[in-house]
Residue, then its C-alpha position, 0 to 999 in steps of 0.5 A: m541482530s535487531v535494534n530498538i529505535n526509541r526516537f523518531g524525527v519528524v520534518g518541520g511542516s509535516t502534518f499527521t493525524f495524531p500530532d504527538r506521533p506518526m503511525i505506520g502499518y505494513q503488509f508484506n507479500v500480499a497476494n494478487a491474482a493474475g491478470s485476465g489478459a494483456g493490459a488488464a488491471v487487477t484489484t486487491a482489497i486490503t483490510w486492517t483489523g483496527e480502524m484506520p485514521p481518517n487521513y493516511m498515505v499508502l505506498v505500494a511496491p508491486n514487485q513486478d513490471a506494473t504500476a500501482y494506485v490506491s482507490s476506495k480509501t475508508s477507515t477499514g481499508f482500501n483497494v490496490v489496483l495493479t496495471p501492467r506497465l506495457a499494454a501488451n503485457t499480462l500481470a502475473a499472479g504474485h505479491f506486492d508490499v504495502l506501507v501506510i503512514a498517518 
């Protein structure tokens, strides 16, 4: 059963691009390529159909033993870079999840 939530609380002192409402976006199960070898990072471009606000935060769940960071943020998207947590490991082809908050 799903429930509609009509209220959203914002902690005092928070800053949002639009003061009357926070914005969120998500992409689940974004495919990533396998790493080319031990310790090699994999970069995946993320794009949105609408224009992104000028300031936003990105959270990434890599769904494997890897670290993730975001690079090249623009108004139309960004890159997610996955790196194996241990230099001796190789990234598997898989999926990660992305949440954007503005």
